[in-house]
FIKOLZA-1660 file (N, C-alpha, C; in steps of 0.1 Angstrom, whole numbers, plus 5000, padded with zeros to 4 digits):
% residues 259
   i   px   py   pz ch aa at
   1 0992 8041 3445  A  M  N
   1 0993 8031 3456  A  M CA
   1 1007 8031 3462  A  M  C
   2 1008 8029 3475  A  S  N
   2 1021 8029 3481  A  S CA
   2 1029 8016 3477  A  S  C
   3 1043 8018 3477  A  D  N
   3 1051 8006 3475  A  D CA
   3 1053 7998 3487  A  D  C
   4 1049 8003 3498  A  K  N
   4 1050 7995 3511  A  K CA
   4 1042 7982 3510  A  K  C
   5 1047 7972 3517  A  P  N
   5 1039 7959 3517  A  P CA
   5 1027 7962 3526  A  P  C
   6 1016 7955 3523  A  L  N
   6 1004 7957 3530  A  L CA
   6 1005 7952 3544  A  L  C
   7 0999 7959 3554  A  G  N
   7 0999 7954 3567  A  G CA
   7 0989 7942 3568  A  G  C
   8 0989 7936 3579  A  R  N
   8 0980 7924 3581  A  R CA
   8 0967 7929 3587  A  R  C
   9 0956 7923 3584  A  L  N
   9 0943 7925 3590  A  L CA
   9 0941 7914 3601  A  L  C
  10 0940 7918 3613  A  I  N
  10 0939 7908 3624  A  I CA
  10 0925 7910 3631  A  I  C
  11 0918 7899 3631  A  G  N
  11 0905 7900 3639  A  G CA
  11 0907 7894 3653  A  G  C
  12 0907 7903 3663  A  A  N
  12 0910 7899 3677  A  A CA
  12 0897 7897 3684  A  A  C
  13 0894 7884 3687  A  S  N
  13 0882 7881 3695  A  S CA
  13 0884 7884 3709  A  S  C
  14 0874 7891 3715  A  L  N
  14 0875 7896 3729  A  L CA
  14 0866 7889 3739  A  L  C
  15 0858 7879 3734  A  G  N
  15 0848 7873 3743  A  G CA
  15 0836 7882 3744  A  G  C
  16 0826 7877 3751  A  P  N
  16 0813 7884 3750  A  P CA
  16 0811 7896 3759  A  P  C
  17 0821 7898 3768  A  G  N
  17 0819 7910 3777  A  G CA
  17 0828 7911 3789  A  G  C
  18 0833 7900 3794  A  D  N
  18 0842 7900 3805  A  D CA
  18 0856 7901 3800  A  D  C
  19 0863 7911 3804  A  P  N
  19 0877 7913 3799  A  P CA
  19 0886 7901 3803  A  P  C
  20 0883 7894 3814  A  E  N
  20 0891 7883 3818  A  E CA
  20 0890 7871 3808  A  E  C
  21 0881 7872 3799  A  L  N
  21 0879 7861 3789  A  L CA
  21 0887 7865 3776  A  L  C
  22 0894 7876 3776  A  I  N
  22 0902 7879 3764  A  I CA
  22 0914 7870 3765  A  I  C
  23 0917 7863 3754  A  T  N
  23 0928 7853 3754  A  T CA
  23 0941 7861 3754  A  T  C
  24 0952 7853 3758  A  R  N
  24 0965 7859 3758  A  R CA
  24 0969 7863 3744  A  R  C
  25 0965 7856 3734  A  R  N
  25 0969 7859 3721  A  R CA
  25 0963 7872 3716  A  R  C
  26 0950 7874 3719  A  A  N
  26 0943 7886 3715  A  A CA
  26 0949 7898 3723  A  A  C
  27 0952 7896 3736  A  W  N
  27 0958 7906 3744  A  W CA
  27 0971 7911 3738  A  W  C
  28 0979 7901 3734  A  A  N
  28 0992 7904 3728  A  A CA
  28 0990 7912 3715  A  A  C
  29 0980 7909 3707  A  A  N
  29 0978 7916 3694  A  A CA
  29 0974 7930 3697  A  A  C
  30 0966 7933 3708  A  L  N
  30 0962 7946 3711  A  L CA
  30 0974 7955 3715  A  L  C
  31 0984 7949 3721  A  G  N
  31 0995 7956 3726  A  G CA
  31 1008 7956 3717  A  G  C
  32 1006 7951 3705  A  A  N
  32 1018 7949 3696  A  A CA
  32 1020 7961 3687  A  A  C
  33 1013 7971 3688  A  G  N
  33 1016 7983 3680  A  G CA
  33 1008 7984 3668  A  G  C
  34 0998 7975 3666  A  A  N
  34 0989 7976 3654  A  A CA
  34 0979 7987 3657  A  A  C
  35 0974 7993 3646  A  R  N
  35 0964 8003 3647  A  R CA
  35 0950 7996 3650  A  R  C
  36 0943 8001 3660  A  W  N
  36 0930 7995 3663  A  W CA
  36 0919 8000 3654  A  W  C
  37 0910 7991 3650  A  L  N
  37 0897 7994 3644  A  L CA
  37 0887 7988 3652  A  L  C
  38 0875 7995 3654  A  Y  N
  38 0864 7989 3662  A  Y CA
  38 0851 7993 3656  A  Y  C
  39 0841 7984 3657  A  P  N
  39 0828 7986 3651  A  P CA
  39 0819 7995 3659  A  P  C
  40 0811 8004 3653  A  V  N
  40 0800 8011 3659  A  V CA
  40 0788 8010 3650  A  V  C
  41 0776 8013 3656  A  K  N
  41 0764 8012 3649  A  K CA
  41 0761 8025 3641  A  K  C
  42 0767 8036 3646  A  K  N
  42 0765 8049 3639  A  K CA
  42 0777 8058 3644  A  K  C
  43 0780 8068 3636  A  A  N
  43 0791 8077 3639  A  A CA
  43 0789 8083 3653  A  A  C
  44 0800 8084 3660  A  E  N
  44 0800 8090 3674  A  E CA
  44 0793 8081 3684  A  E  C
  45 0789 8069 3680  A  D  N
  45 0783 8060 3690  A  D CA
  45 0793 8052 3698  A  D  C
  46 0789 8047 3709  A  S  N
  46 0799 8039 3717  A  S CA
  46 0800 8025 3711  A  S  C
  47 0811 8018 3714  A  S  N
  47 0814 8005 3708  A  S CA
  47 0814 7995 3719  A  S  C
  48 0806 7984 3718  A  Y  N
  48 0806 7974 3728  A  Y CA
  48 0819 7967 3729  A  Y  C
  49 0825 7964 3717  A  A  N
  49 0838 7957 3717  A  A CA
  49 0849 7966 3723  A  A  C
  50 0849 7978 3720  A  L  N
  50 0859 7987 3726  A  L CA
  50 0857 7988 3742  A  L  C
  51 0845 7987 3746  A  G  N
  51 0842 7988 3760  A  G CA
  51 0848 7976 3768  A  G  C
  52 0848 7964 3761  A  I  N
  52 0854 7952 3768  A  I CA
  52 0869 7955 3771  A  I  C
  53 0876 7960 3761  A  V  N
  53 0890 7963 3762  A  V CA
  53 0893 7974 3773  A  V  C
  54 0884 7984 3773  A  E  N
  54 0886 7994 3783  A  E CA
  54 0884 7989 3797  A  E  C
  55 0874 7980 3799  A  R  N
  55 0872 7975 3812  A  R CA
  55 0884 7966 3816  A  R  C
  56 0891 7961 3806  A  G  N
  56 0903 7953 3809  A  G CA
  56 0915 7961 3813  A  G  C
  57 0914 7974 3812  A  G  N
  57 0925 7983 3817  A  G CA
  57 0934 7988 3806  A  G  C
  58 0932 7984 3793  A  L  N
  58 0941 7989 3783  A  L CA
  58 0936 8003 3778  A  L  C
  59 0946 8012 3777  A  A  N
  59 0943 8025 3772  A  A CA
  59 0941 8024 3757  A  A  C
  60 0931 8032 3752  A  V  N
  60 0927 8032 3738  A  V CA
  60 0937 8041 3731  A  V  C
  61 0944 8036 3721  A  P  N
  61 0954 8045 3714  A  P CA
  61 0947 8057 3707  A  P  C
  62 0955 8068 3706  A  D  N
  62 0949 8080 3701  A  D CA
  62 0945 8078 3686  A  D  C
  63 0951 8069 3679  A  D  N
  63 0948 8068 3665  A  D CA
  63 0938 8056 3662  A  D  C
  64 0932 8051 3673  A  A  N
  64 0921 8040 3671  A  A CA
  64 0910 8047 3663  A  A  C
  65 0904 8039 3654  A  E  N
  65 0894 8044 3645  A  E CA
  65 0881 8035 3645  A  E  C
  66 0870 8042 3645  A  A  N
  66 0857 8035 3644  A  A CA
  66 0853 8033 3630  A  A  C
  67 0847 8021 3627  A  L  N
  67 0841 8018 3614  A  L CA
  67 0826 8016 3617  A  L  C
  68 0818 8023 3608  A  V  N
  68 0804 8023 3610  A  V CA
  68 0797 8011 3603  A  V  C
  69 0790 8003 3611  A  F  N
  69 0782 7992 3605  A  F CA
  69 0768 7993 3610  A  F  C
  70 0759 8000 3603  A  P  N
  70 0746 8003 3608  A  P CA
  70 0737 7991 3610  A  P  C
  71 0728 7992 3620  A  M  N
  71 0718 7981 3622  A  M CA
  71 0706 7984 3614  A  M  C
  72 0707 7978 3602  A  T  N
  72 0696 7979 3592  A  T CA
  72 0695 7967 3583  A  T  C
  73 0684 7965 3577  A  R  N
  73 0682 7954 3567  A  R CA
  73 0681 7960 3553  A  R  C
  74 0683 7973 3552  A  D  N
  74 0682 7979 3539  A  D CA
  74 0695 7975 3531  A  D  C
  75 0693 7967 3520  A  P  N
  75 0705 7962 3513  A  P CA
  75 0714 7973 3507  A  P  C
  76 0707 7984 3503  A  V  N
  76 0715 7995 3497  A  V CA
  76 0723 8002 3508  A  V  C
  77 0717 8005 3519  A  A  N
  77 0725 8011 3530  A  A CA
  77 0736 8002 3535  A  A  C
  78 0733 7989 3536  A  L  N
  78 0743 7980 3541  A  L CA
  78 0755 7979 3531  A  L  C
  79 0752 7978 3518  A  A  N
  79 0763 7977 3508  A  A CA
  79 0772 7990 3508  A  A  C
  80 0766 8001 3510  A  K  N
  80 0774 8014 3510  A  K CA
  80 0782 8014 3523  A  K  C
  81 0777 8009 3534  A  A  N
  81 0784 8009 3547  A  A CA
  81 0796 8000 3546  A  A  C
  82 0794 7988 3541  A  W  N
  82 0804 7978 3539  A  W CA
  82 0815 7983 3530  A  W  C
  83 0811 7989 3519  A  A  N
  83 0821 7995 3509  A  A CA
  83 0830 8005 3515  A  A  C
  84 0823 8014 3523  A  R  N
  84 0831 8025 3530  A  R CA
  84 0841 8019 3540  A  R  C
  85 0836 8009 3548  A  A  N
  85 0845 8003 3558  A  A CA
  85 0856 7996 3552  A  A  C
  86 0854 7988 3541  A  A  N
  86 0864 7980 3535  A  A CA
  86 0874 7990 3528  A  A  C
  87 0869 8000 3521  A  T  N
  87 0878 8009 3514  A  T CA
  87 0887 8016 3524  A  T  C
  88 0882 8020 3535  A  R  N
  88 0890 8027 3545  A  R CA
  88 0900 8017 3551  A  R  C
  89 0896 8005 3553  A  T  N
  89 0905 7995 3559  A  T CA
  89 0917 7992 3549  A  T  C
  90 0914 7991 3537  A  V  N
  90 0925 7989 3527  A  V CA
  90 0934 8001 3526  A  V  C
  91 0929 8013 3527  A  A  N
  91 0937 8025 3527  A  A CA
  91 0947 8025 3538  A  A  C
  92 0942 8021 3550  A  L  N
  92 0951 8020 3562  A  L CA
  92 0961 8009 3560  A  L  C
  93 0957 7997 3555  A  L  N
  93 0966 7986 3553  A  L CA
  93 0977 7990 3543  A  L  C
  94 0974 7999 3534  A  Q  N
  94 0984 8003 3524  A  Q CA
  94 0995 8012 3530  A  Q  C
  95 0993 8016 3542  A  E  N
  95 1004 8024 3549  A  E CA
  95 1014 8014 3555  A  E  C
  96 1012 8001 3554  A  G  N
  96 1021 7991 3558  A  G CA
  96 1020 7987 3573  A  G  C
  97 1011 7992 3580  A  R  N
  97 1010 7989 3594  A  R CA
  97 0998 7979 3596  A  R  C
  98 1000 7970 3605  A  D  N
  98 0990 7960 3608  A  D CA
  98 0978 7967 3614  A  D  C
  99 0966 7961 3612  A  L  N
  99 0954 7966 3618  A  L CA
  99 0948 7955 3626  A  L  C
 100 0943 7958 3638  A  V  N
 100 0937 7948 3647  A  V CA
 100 0922 7953 3648  A  V  C
 101 0913 7945 3644  A  F  N
 101 0899 7948 3644  A  F CA
 101 0893 7941 3657  A  F  C
 102 0887 7949 3665  A  L  N
 102 0881 7944 3678  A  L CA
 102 0868 7938 3676  A  L  C
 103 0867 7925 3680  A  V  N
 103 0855 7917 3678  A  V CA
 103 0849 7912 3691  A  V  C
 104 0837 7915 3694  A  E  N
 104 0830 7909 3706  A  E CA
 104 0827 7895 3703  A  E  C
 105 0828 7886 3713  A  G  N
 105 0826 7872 3711  A  G CA
 105 0837 7866 3703  A  G  C
 106 0833 7857 3694  A  D  N
 106 0843 7850 3686  A  D CA
 106 0842 7855 3671  A  D  C
 107 0854 7858 3665  A  A  N
 107 0854 7864 3652  A  A CA
 107 0849 7855 3641  A  A  C
 108 0848 7842 3643  A  S  N
 108 0843 7833 3633  A  S CA
 108 0829 7829 3635  A  S  C
 109 0822 7835 3645  A  T  N
 109 0808 7831 3648  A  T CA
 109 0799 7843 3647  A  T  C
 110 0791 7844 3637  A  F  N
 110 0781 7855 3636  A  F CA
 110 0788 7869 3638  A  F  C
 111 0799 7871 3632  A  S  N
 111 0807 7882 3634  A  S CA
 111 0808 7892 3622  A  S  C
 112 0810 7905 3625  A  T  N
 112 0812 7914 3615  A  T CA
 112 0825 7912 3608  A  T  C
 113 0835 7907 3615  A  F  N
 113 0849 7906 3610  A  F CA
 113 0849 7897 3597  A  F  C
 114 0842 7886 3597  A  G  N
 114 0843 7877 3585  A  G CA
 114 0838 7884 3573  A  G  C
 115 0828 7892 3573  A  H  N
 115 0823 7899 3562  A  H CA
 115 0833 7910 3558  A  H  C
 116 0838 7917 3568  A  L  N
 116 0848 7928 3565  A  L CA
 116 0860 7922 3558  A  L  C
 117 0865 7911 3563  A  A  N
 117 0877 7905 3557  A  A CA
 117 0875 7900 3543  A  A  C
 118 0863 7895 3540  A  R  N
 118 0859 7891 3527  A  R CA
 118 0859 7902 3517  A  R  C
 119 0853 7913 3521  A  V  N
 119 0853 7925 3512  A  V CA
 119 0866 7931 3510  A  V  C
 120 0874 7931 3521  A  V  N
 120 0888 7937 3520  A  V CA
 120 0896 7928 3510  A  V  C
 121 0895 7915 3511  A  R  N
 121 0902 7906 3502  A  R CA
 121 0898 7909 3487  A  R  C
 122 0885 7912 3485  A  E  N
 122 0881 7915 3471  A  E CA
 122 0888 7927 3466  A  E  C
 123 0891 7937 3475  A  L  N
 123 0897 7949 3471  A  L CA
 123 0913 7948 3470  A  L  C
 124 0918 7940 3479  A  A  N
 124 0932 7938 3480  A  A CA
 124 0935 7923 3482  A  A  C
 125 0935 7915 3471  A  P  N
 125 0937 7900 3472  A  P CA
 125 0949 7896 3480  A  P  C
 126 0960 7904 3480  A  D  N
 126 0972 7900 3486  A  D CA
 126 0973 7902 3501  A  D  C
 127 0963 7908 3507  A  V  N
 127 0963 7911 3521  A  V CA
 127 0963 7898 3530  A  V  C
 128 0971 7898 3540  A  A  N
 128 0972 7887 3549  A  A CA
 128 0962 7889 3560  A  A  C
 129 0953 7879 3563  A  V  N
 129 0943 7880 3573  A  V CA
 129 0945 7870 3584  A  V  C
 130 0945 7874 3596  A  E  N
 130 0947 7865 3608  A  E CA
 130 0934 7866 3617  A  E  C
 131 0929 7855 3620  A  T  N
 131 0917 7854 3629  A  T CA
 131 0921 7848 3643  A  T  C
 132 0919 7856 3653  A  I  N
 132 0923 7851 3667  A  I CA
 132 0910 7846 3673  A  I  C
 133 0908 7833 3676  A  P  N
 133 0896 7828 3682  A  P CA
 133 0893 7833 3696  A  P  C
 134 0881 7832 3700  A  G  N
 134 0877 7837 3713  A  G CA
 134 0865 7829 3719  A  G  C
 135 0861 7833 3731  A  V  N
 135 0849 7827 3737  A  V CA
 135 0836 7832 3731  A  V  C
 136 0828 7823 3727  A  S  N
 136 0815 7827 3721  A  S CA
 136 0805 7831 3732  A  S  C
 137 0795 7838 3729  A  S  N
 137 0785 7842 3739  A  S CA
 137 0777 7830 3744  A  S  C
 138 0775 7820 3736  A  F  N
 138 0767 7809 3741  A  F CA
 138 0775 7800 3750  A  F  C
 139 0788 7799 3748  A  A  N
 139 0797 7792 3757  A  A CA
 139 0797 7799 3770  A  A  C
 140 0799 7812 3770  A  A  N
 140 0799 7819 3783  A  A CA
 140 0786 7819 3790  A  A  C
 141 0775 7819 3782  A  A  N
 141 0762 7818 3788  A  A CA
 141 0759 7805 3795  A  A  C
 142 0764 7794 3789  A  A  N
 142 0763 7781 3795  A  A CA
 142 0770 7780 3808  A  A  C
 143 0782 7786 3808  A  A  N
 143 0790 7786 3820  A  A CA
 143 0784 7795 3831  A  A  C
 144 0778 7806 3827  A  A  N
 144 0772 7815 3837  A  A CA
 144 0760 7809 3843  A  A  C
 145 0753 7801 3836  A  T  N
 145 0740 7795 3842  A  T CA
 145 0743 7781 3848  A  T  C
 146 0754 7775 3846  A  G  N
 146 0757 7762 3851  A  G CA
 146 0751 7751 3842  A  G  C
 147 0746 7755 3831  A  L  N
 147 0740 7745 3821  A  L CA
 147 0751 7739 3813  A  L  C
 148 0749 7727 3807  A  T  N
 148 0758 7721 3798  A  T CA
 148 0752 7721 3784  A  T  C
 149 0760 7725 3775  A  L  N
 149 0755 7725 3761  A  L CA
 149 0753 7711 3756  A  L  C
 150 0763 7702 3759  A  A  N
 150 0762 7689 3754  A  A CA
 150 0771 7680 3762  A  A  C
 151 0766 7668 3765  A  E  N
 151 0774 7658 3773  A  E CA
 151 0774 7645 3764  A  E  C
 152 0786 7639 3765  A  E  N
 152 0788 7626 3758  A  E CA
 152 0783 7626 3744  A  E  C
 153 0772 7619 3741  A  D  N
 153 0767 7618 3727  A  D CA
 153 0755 7628 3724  A  D  C
 154 0753 7638 3733  A  E  N
 154 0743 7647 3730  A  E CA
 154 0746 7657 3719  A  E  C
 155 0736 7664 3714  A  T  N
 155 0738 7673 3703  A  T CA
 155 0733 7687 3707  A  T  C
 156 0739 7697 3701  A  F  N
 156 0733 7711 3702  A  F CA
 156 0735 7719 3690  A  F  C
 157 0726 7728 3688  A  A  N
 157 0726 7737 3676  A  A CA
 157 0725 7751 3680  A  A  C
 158 0731 7760 3672  A  V  N
 158 0730 7775 3675  A  V CA
 158 0724 7781 3663  A  V  C
 159 0713 7788 3665  A  I  N
 159 0707 7795 3653  A  I CA
 159 0701 7809 3658  A  I  C
 160 0701 7819 3649  A  P  N
 160 0694 7831 3652  A  P CA
 160 0679 7828 3653  A  P  C
 161 0672 7834 3663  A  A  N
 161 0658 7831 3665  A  A CA
 161 0650 7836 3653  A  A  C
 162 0655 7845 3645  A  A  N
 162 0648 7850 3634  A  A CA
 162 0644 7840 3623  A  A  C
 163 0649 7828 3624  A  Y  N
 163 0645 7817 3615  A  Y CA
 163 0630 7814 3618  A  Y  C
 164 0625 7817 3629  A  G  N
 164 0611 7816 3631  A  G CA
 164 0607 7804 3640  A  G  C
 165 0595 7805 3645  A  V  N
 165 0589 7794 3654  A  V CA
 165 0588 7781 3647  A  V  C
 166 0584 7779 3635  A  P  N
 166 0583 7766 3629  A  P CA
 166 0596 7759 3628  A  P  C
 167 0607 7766 3625  A  V  N
 167 0620 7760 3624  A  V CA
 167 0625 7756 3638  A  V  C
 168 0623 7765 3648  A  I  N
 168 0627 7762 3662  A  I CA
 168 0619 7750 3667  A  I  C
 169 0606 7749 3664  A  D  N
 169 0598 7738 3668  A  D CA
 169 0604 7725 3663  A  D  C
 170 0608 7725 3650  A  R  N
 170 0614 7713 3644  A  R CA
 170 0627 7709 3650  A  R  C
 171 0635 7719 3652  A  L  N
 171 0649 7716 3657  A  L CA
 171 0649 7712 3672  A  L  C
 172 0638 7715 3679  A  L  N
 172 0637 7710 3693  A  L CA
 172 0637 7695 3694  A  L  C
 173 0632 7689 3683  A  D  N
 173 0632 7674 3683  A  D CA
 173 0644 7668 3677  A  D  C
 174 0653 7676 3672  A  E  N
 174 0665 7671 3666  A  E CA
 174 0678 7673 3674  A  E  C
 175 0677 7682 3684  A  F  N
 175 0689 7685 3692  A  F CA
 175 0685 7685 3707  A  F  C
 176 0695 7681 3715  A  D  N
 176 0692 7681 3730  A  D CA
 176 0692 7695 3735  A  D  C
 177 0700 7704 3730  A  T  N
 177 0701 7718 3734  A  T CA
 177 0700 7727 3722  A  T  C
 178 0692 7737 3723  A  L  N
 178 0691 7747 3712  A  L CA
 178 0695 7760 3718  A  L  C
 179 0704 7767 3711  A  V  N
 179 0708 7781 3715  A  V CA
 179 0701 7790 3705  A  V  C
 180 0693 7799 3710  A  L  N
 180 0686 7808 3702  A  L CA
 180 0692 7822 3704  A  L  C
 181 0699 7828 3694  A  L  N
 181 0705 7841 3695  A  L CA
 181 0695 7852 3690  A  L  C
 182 0698 7864 3696  A  K  N
 182 0690 7876 3691  A  K CA
 182 0675 7873 3692  A  K  C
 183 0671 7870 3704  A  V  N
 183 0657 7866 3706  A  V CA
 183 0647 7878 3707  A  V  C
 184 0653 7890 3708  A  K  N
 184 0644 7901 3711  A  K CA
 184 0632 7903 3703  A  K  C
 185 0632 7902 3689  A  P  N
 185 0620 7904 3681  A  P CA
 185 0610 7894 3683  A  P  C
 186 0614 7881 3686  A  L  N
 186 0604 7870 3686  A  L CA
 186 0602 7864 3700  A  L  C
 187 0606 7871 3710  A  L  N
 187 0607 7865 3724  A  L CA
 187 0593 7860 3728  A  L  C
 188 0582 7867 3727  A  D  N
 188 0569 7863 3731  A  D CA
 188 0565 7850 3723  A  D  C
 189 0567 7850 3710  A  E  N
 189 0564 7838 3702  A  E CA
 189 0572 7826 3706  A  E  C
 190 0584 7828 3709  A  V  N
 190 0593 7816 3714  A  V CA
 190 0588 7811 3727  A  V  C
 191 0585 7821 3736  A  L  N
 191 0580 7817 3750  A  L CA
 191 0567 7809 3748  A  L  C
 192 0558 7813 3739  A  A  N
 192 0546 7806 3737  A  A CA
 192 0549 7791 3732  A  A  C
 193 0558 7790 3724  A  L  N
 193 0562 7777 3719  A  L CA
 193 0568 7768 3730  A  L  C
 194 0576 7774 3738  A  L  N
 194 0582 7766 3749  A  L CA
 194 0572 7762 3759  A  L  C
 195 0562 7770 3761  A  E  N
 195 0551 7767 3770  A  E CA
 195 0543 7755 3764  A  E  C
 196 0540 7756 3752  A  K  N
 196 0533 7745 3745  A  K CA
 196 0540 7732 3745  A  K  C
 197 0554 7733 3744  A  R  N
 197 0562 7721 3744  A  R CA
 197 0566 7716 3758  A  R  C
 198 0562 7723 3768  A  G  N
 198 0566 7719 3782  A  G CA
 198 0580 7721 3785  A  G  C
 199 0587 7731 3779  A  L  N
 199 0601 7733 3780  A  L CA
 199 0605 7746 3787  A  L  C
 200 0596 7753 3793  A  L  N
 200 0599 7765 3801  A  L CA
 200 0608 7762 3812  A  L  C
 201 0606 7751 3819  A  A  N
 201 0614 7748 3831  A  A CA
 201 0629 7744 3827  A  A  C
 202 0631 7740 3815  A  T  N
 202 0644 7736 3811  A  T CA
 202 0651 7746 3801  A  T  C
 203 0646 7759 3803  A  S  N
 203 0652 7770 3794  A  S CA
 203 0657 7781 3803  A  S  C
 204 0666 7789 3798  A  C  N
 204 0672 7800 3806  A  C CA
 204 0675 7811 3796  A  C  C
 205 0672 7823 3801  A  F  N
 205 0675 7835 3793  A  F CA
 205 0687 7842 3798  A  F  C
 206 0696 7847 3789  A  I  N
 206 0708 7854 3794  A  I CA
 206 0710 7866 3785  A  I  C
 207 0712 7877 3791  A  E  N
 207 0714 7890 3785  A  E CA
 207 0727 7896 3788  A  E  C
 208 0734 7901 3777  A  K  N
 208 0747 7908 3779  A  K CA
 208 0757 7900 3788  A  K  C
 209 0759 7887 3785  A  V  N
 209 0767 7879 3793  A  V CA
 209 0781 7884 3794  A  V  C
 210 0786 7883 3807  A  G  N
 210 0800 7887 3809  A  G CA
 210 0802 7902 3811  A  G  C
 211 0792 7910 3808  A  S  N
 211 0793 7925 3810  A  S CA
 211 0788 7929 3824  A  S  C
 212 0791 7941 3828  A  P  N
 212 0785 7946 3841  A  P CA
 212 0770 7945 3841  A  P  C
 213 0763 7945 3830  A  D  N
 213 0749 7945 3829  A  D CA
 213 0743 7931 3827  A  D  C
 214 0751 7921 3829  A  E  N
 214 0747 7907 3827  A  E CA
 214 0734 7904 3835  A  E  C
 215 0725 7897 3828  A  R  N
 215 0712 7893 3835  A  R CA
 215 0709 7879 3831  A  R  C
 216 0707 7870 3841  A  V  N
 216 0703 7857 3839  A  V CA
 216 0689 7854 3845  A  V  C
 217 0680 7849 3837  A  V  N
 217 0666 7847 3841  A  V CA
 217 0662 7833 3839  A  V  C
 218 0663 7825 3849  A  P  N
 218 0659 7811 3848  A  P CA
 218 0644 7809 3846  A  P  C
 219 0636 7818 3852  A  D  N
 219 0621 7818 3850  A  D CA
 219 0618 7826 3837  A  D  C
 220 0619 7819 3826  A  V  N
 220 0618 7826 3813  A  V CA
 220 0603 7831 3811  A  V  C
 221 0594 7824 3817  A  A  N
 221 0580 7828 3815  A  A CA
 221 0577 7842 3820  A  A  C
 222 0585 7847 3830  A  S  N
 222 0584 7860 3835  A  S CA
 222 0587 7871 3825  A  S  C
 223 0594 7867 3814  A  L  N
 223 0598 7877 3804  A  L CA
 223 0587 7881 3794  A  L  C
 224 0576 7874 3795  A  A  N
 224 0565 7877 3785  A  A CA
 224 0561 7891 3785  A  A  C
 225 0561 7897 3773  A  G  N
 225 0557 7911 3772  A  G CA
 225 0569 7921 3775  A  G  C
 226 0580 7916 3779  A  E  N
 226 0591 7925 3782  A  E CA
 226 0600 7928 3770  A  E  C
 227 0605 7940 3769  A  K  N
 227 0614 7944 3758  A  K CA
 227 0629 7941 3763  A  K  C
 228 0636 7932 3757  A  V  N
 228 0649 7928 3762  A  V CA
 228 0660 7934 3753  A  V  C
 229 0672 7933 3757  A  N  N
 229 0683 7938 3750  A  N CA
 229 0686 7930 3737  A  N  C
 230 0692 7936 3727  A  Y  N
 230 0696 7929 3715  A  Y CA
 230 0706 7918 3718  A  Y  C
 231 0715 7920 3727  A  L  N
 231 0725 7911 3730  A  L CA
 231 0719 7901 3741  A  L  C
 232 0710 7892 3736  A  S  N
 232 0704 7883 3745  A  S CA
 232 0702 7870 3738  A  S  C
 233 0701 7859 3746  A  L  N
 233 0699 7846 3740  A  L CA
 233 0691 7837 3749  A  L  C
 234 0686 7826 3744  A  L  N
 234 0679 7816 3752  A  L CA
 234 0687 7802 3750  A  L  C
 235 0689 7796 3761  A  L  N
 235 0694 7782 3761  A  L CA
 235 0682 7773 3764  A  L  C
 236 0678 7764 3755  A  V  N
 236 0667 7756 3756  A  V CA
 236 0671 7741 3756  A  V  C
 237 0668 7734 3766  A  Q  N
 237 0671 7719 3766  A  Q CA
 237 0659 7711 3765  A  Q  C
 238 0659 7700 3758  A  N  N
 238 0648 7691 3756  A  N CA
 238 0651 7678 3761  A  N  C
 239 0649 7675 3774  A  P  N
 239 0654 7662 3780  A  P CA
 239 0645 7650 3775  A  P  C
 240 0634 7653 3768  A  R  N
 240 0626 7642 3764  A  R CA
 240 0628 7639 3749  A  R  C
 241 0638 7645 3743  A  R  N
 241 0641 7642 3729  A  R CA
 241 0644 7627 3727  A  R  C
 242 0638 7622 3716  A  V  N
 242 0640 7608 3713  A  V CA
 242 0652 7607 3703  A  V  C
 243 0663 7600 3707  A  R  N
 243 0675 7599 3699  A  R CA
 243 0675 7587 3691  A  R  C
 244 0681 7588 3680  A  G  N
 244 0683 7576 3671  A  G CA
 244 0695 7567 3676  A  G  C
 245 0696 7556 3670  A  E  N
 245 0707 7547 3674  A  E CA
 245 0721 7552 3670  A  E  C
 246 0731 7551 3679  A  L  N
 246 0744 7556 3675  A  L CA
 246 0753 7544 3670  A  L  C
 247 0761 7547 3661  A  R  N
 247 0771 7537 3657  A  R CA
 247 0784 7540 3665  A  R  C
 248 0788 7530 3673  A  R  N
 248 0799 7532 3681  A  R CA
 248 0811 7524 3676  A  R  C
 249 0823 7529 3679  A  G  N
 249 0835 7522 3675  A  G CA
 249 0837 7522 3660  A  G  C
 250 0848 7515 3656  A  C  N
 250 0852 7514 3642  A  C CA
 250 0844 7503 3635  A  C  C
 251 0842 7505 3622  A  R  N
 251 0835 7495 3614  A  R CA
 251 0845 7483 3613  A  R  C
 252 0839 7471 3615  A  K  N
 252 0848 7459 3614  A  K CA
 252 0852 7457 3599  A  K  C
 253 0865 7454 3598  A  R  N
 253 0870 7451 3585  A  R CA
 253 0866 7437 3580  A  R  C
 254 0863 7436 3568  A  P  N
 254 0860 7422 3563  A  P CA
 254 0871 7412 3565  A  P  C
 255 0867 7400 3568  A  A  N
 255 0878 7390 3570  A  A CA
 255 0885 7387 3557  A  A  C
 256 0898 7386 3558  A  V  N
 256 0906 7383 3546  A  V CA
 256 0909 7368 3546  A  V  C
 257 0906 7362 3535  A  A  N
 257 0908 7347 3534  A  A CA
 257 0923 7344 3534  A  A  C
 258 0927 7334 3541  A  P  N
 258 0942 7330 3541  A  P CA
 258 0946 7326 3527  A  P  C
 259 0959 7329 3524  A  N  N
 259 0964 7325 3511  A  N CA
 259 0966 7310 3510  A  N  C
% end
């Protein structure tokens, strides 16, 4: 092992697709001389995160390196991929140079970076990890559609659609707005539920928000039977939700008897 101090591992959130949503802090990290790492689904594949930076006009350094994170639910294949990525990351950190890992969206929200950082820390407990926050896909989607996620005392929840229709059905009664991520596999089932609940008119579909291929579909019923992109979500609002009573203000202190 090298005697050099370990470099830092920096997760740079880039937002969901529009390079103008890259924060100044993330932009500075990209240009600070750290080595770039970026995720791909398979070797020699393109990287969505890297594409965001390229559209922003930054030249990709010659020593930027891809880490492979396959799209599979096979636990054995996933474990091997994570081990390879983490081992390679630690080896580079041992050279003493900072690494900046490119993250689409926000690094703390359904992100590859959190898992990578955790495994890297298991291999190198002394490594310093920095997370640079960014714009999430659902925040950008709400802005793109003109919808509001929550006002005043309203509530909203964000879940992967893979939790299934029964869970979604229940949560529609508990939250004013429901954000359903990765709706591709269950889109027709979710649309059927929204029709049954009378919520088609208060829902909106957004695909690849912020990218040149962004697509916003207010008429979500028209998507029935369509194969949509993996990077897609549904914003569902339930204006008829019955809310419980709110406790406002501070609790009154009990009166103190005079001495």
